[in-house]
C-alpha distance (Angstrom), angle and dihedral (degrees) to the residues before:
residue distance angle dihedral
X1 . . .
X2 3.70 . .
X3 3.93 128.6 .
X4 3.83 112.5 -144.6
X5 3.78 115.3 -165.4
X6 3.85 111.4 -156.0
X7 3.71 126.6 -165.3
X8 3.71 115.0 -137.1
X9 3.78 145.5 159.1
X10 3.77 122.0 -125.4
X11 3.84 96.4 -163.6
X12 3.78 93.7 -91.5
X13 3.86 107.5 46.3
X14 3.71 141.3 -8.2
X15 3.82 120.3 -89.7
X16 3.83 142.0 170.8
X17 3.75 119.8 -123.7
X18 3.73 123.0 -169.8
X19 3.82 130.1 -140.0
X20 3.79 129.4 -172.7
X21 3.81 117.9 -138.5
X22 3.70 119.6 -162.0
X23 3.83 132.1 -175.6
X24 3.73 118.4 -136.8
X25 3.81 131.5 -179.7
X26 3.63 110.0 -97.2
X27 3.85 148.5 99.0
X28 3.89 100.7 -66.6
X29 3.78 104.7 -75.5
X30 3.89 130.6 151.8
X31 3.67 117.5 -133.4
X32 3.72 123.4 -172.0
X33 3.78 127.7 -156.6
X34 3.90 114.5 -115.3
X35 3.95 86.5 -124.7
X36 3.83 88.2 68.4
X37 3.77 107.8 99.2
X38 3.70 102.6 -169.6
X39 3.69 129.6 177.8
X40 3.85 116.9 -141.6
X41 3.78 93.8 -95.0
X42 3.78 93.2 52.0
X43 3.84 91.8 46.2
X44 3.74 90.8 51.4
X45 3.87 90.7 48.9
X46 3.86 89.4 54.4
X47 3.70 91.7 49.1
X48 3.75 94.7 46.2
X49 3.87 91.9 49.6
X50 3.84 88.5 49.4
X51 3.76 93.7 48.1
X52 3.84 94.2 47.2
X53 3.94 87.9 53.1
X54 3.93 95.0 45.3
X55 3.82 92.3 -162.7
X56 3.85 117.9 -163.7
X57 3.85 89.2 -142.4
X58 3.65 132.7 62.9
X59 3.76 118.2 -101.0
X60 3.80 124.8 -152.9
X61 3.83 119.3 -160.4
X62 3.73 115.7 -158.4
X63 3.85 132.0 -176.6
X64 3.83 115.5 -124.5
X65 3.82 88.0 -149.2
X66 3.75 114.1 84.5
X67 3.81 90.5 -150.4
X68 3.77 120.6 70.9
X69 3.93 105.9 -109.5
X70 3.81 112.2 -175.1
X71 3.86 112.0 -111.9
X72 3.69 112.6 -158.4
X73 3.83 138.2 -176.8
X74 3.82 135.5 28.6
X75 3.76 97.1 -89.8
X76 3.74 93.8 101.0
X77 3.82 91.1 68.4
X78 3.75 94.6 90.0
X79 3.79 97.8 48.0
X80 3.69 92.8 42.5
X81 3.82 92.1 51.6
X82 3.78 89.4 49.3
X83 3.77 92.3 50.9
X84 3.74 92.3 48.0
X85 3.91 89.2 48.8
X86 3.65 91.6 52.6
X87 3.85 93.4 46.3
X88 3.86 95.3 49.4
X89 3.85 91.6 42.4
X90 3.83 94.6 47.2
X91 3.78 94.5 -119.1
X92 3.82 129.4 137.3
X93 3.86 122.0 -118.0
X94 3.81 113.6 -121.1
X95 3.81 101.3 -127.6
X96 3.76 91.4 -156.7
X97 3.77 91.7 66.4
X98 3.89 120.6 72.8
X99 3.88 128.6 -170.5
X100 3.74 134.6 -161.2
X101 3.86 127.5 175.8
X102 3.69 141.7 110.0
X103 3.87 121.8 -113.2
X104 3.66 134.6 -138.6
X105 3.88 127.0 -148.8
X106 3.81 89.2 -92.3
X107 3.73 99.1 51.1
X108 3.76 99.9 -98.4
X109 3.74 118.5 145.6
X110 3.68 112.1 -127.3
X111 3.79 137.4 -157.5
X112 3.82 122.6 -79.0
X113 3.67 138.1 -164.7
X114 3.80 134.7 -120.9
X115 3.88 93.2 28.4
X116 3.73 97.2 156.5
X117 3.78 91.2 55.7
X118 3.80 93.3 47.4
X119 3.80 91.8 50.5
X120 3.76 89.0 48.0
X121 3.76 90.4 54.8
X122 3.94 92.4 55.0
X123 3.82 95.1 42.8
X124 3.87 107.4 119.4
X125 3.76 91.9 14.1
X126 3.83 100.8 74.6
X127 3.69 146.1 16.3
X128 3.84 99.7 -130.1
X129 3.84 144.4 17.6
X130 3.79 125.8 -159.7
X131 3.77 114.4 -140.2
X132 3.77 138.3 175.7
X133 3.77 113.6 -77.7
X134 3.74 110.9 -96.7
X135 3.82 93.0 29.3
X136 3.78 98.1 78.6
X137 3.76 114.7 127.1
X138 3.82 128.2 -176.8
X139 3.71 112.2 -105.8
X140 3.78 128.0 173.8
X141 3.80 113.1 -128.4
X142 3.84 99.3 28.1
X143 3.86 137.7 56.2
X144 3.71 112.1 -120.8
X145 3.84 110.7 -154.4
X146 3.78 122.4 -169.3
X147 3.74 119.0 -143.6
X148 3.84 129.4 -176.2
X149 3.72 100.9 -169.8
X150 3.76 141.5 20.2
X151 3.79 88.5 -109.4
X152 3.70 91.2 60.4
X153 3.87 91.5 48.2
X154 3.91 88.4 49.8
X155 3.72 91.8 49.2
X156 3.86 91.8 51.0
X157 3.75 94.0 48.8
X158 3.88 106.8 32.4
X159 3.81 113.3 16.5
X160 3.71 125.0 100.3
X161 3.79 123.6 -151.3
X162 3.74 123.1 -97.6
X163 3.74 92.3 -92.7
X164 3.69 94.2 49.4
X165 3.76 97.2 -100.4
X166 3.69 120.1 141.4
X167 3.79 118.0 -105.2
X168 3.80 117.4 -139.9
X169 3.84 100.5 -79.9
X170 3.80 103.6 22.3
X171 3.78 109.4 132.7
X172 3.81 102.3 -179.2
X173 3.78 138.2 -162.0
């Protein structure tokens, strides 16, 4: 089980919503909790993240909130992909690092909206946020790291150096 924290913007202010990802035995299907109220863009982002990963197991995504809160936009693609990657590779998510970004079918991280509000929502809750390349803005109190692809994001969060030393945000097995 992996907890994924996703910075979002509800039209009024930035917030962080939390999803739980669970791996189940199966043939590689994606199951979504009925408490996930996704718009078409958010649903597509989840499907794209799942397709890019191509897991051999089934993945269930659950909302931690008992009430159905509307989840809009494609910017949850990158954090969902990273959560699925951690889950299927038996890694832990570093709760002090957030991510936001849309994904295309080739794994490129795309632009998002309301970035300032999303960063505001995670200030004081983490040490870094991954954002699409070209959208990084200097913010006091959090490191804003730009990524171009899911491979870059995975490398920042999960890879160790050549000599086995931990990189800055690695949170291992």
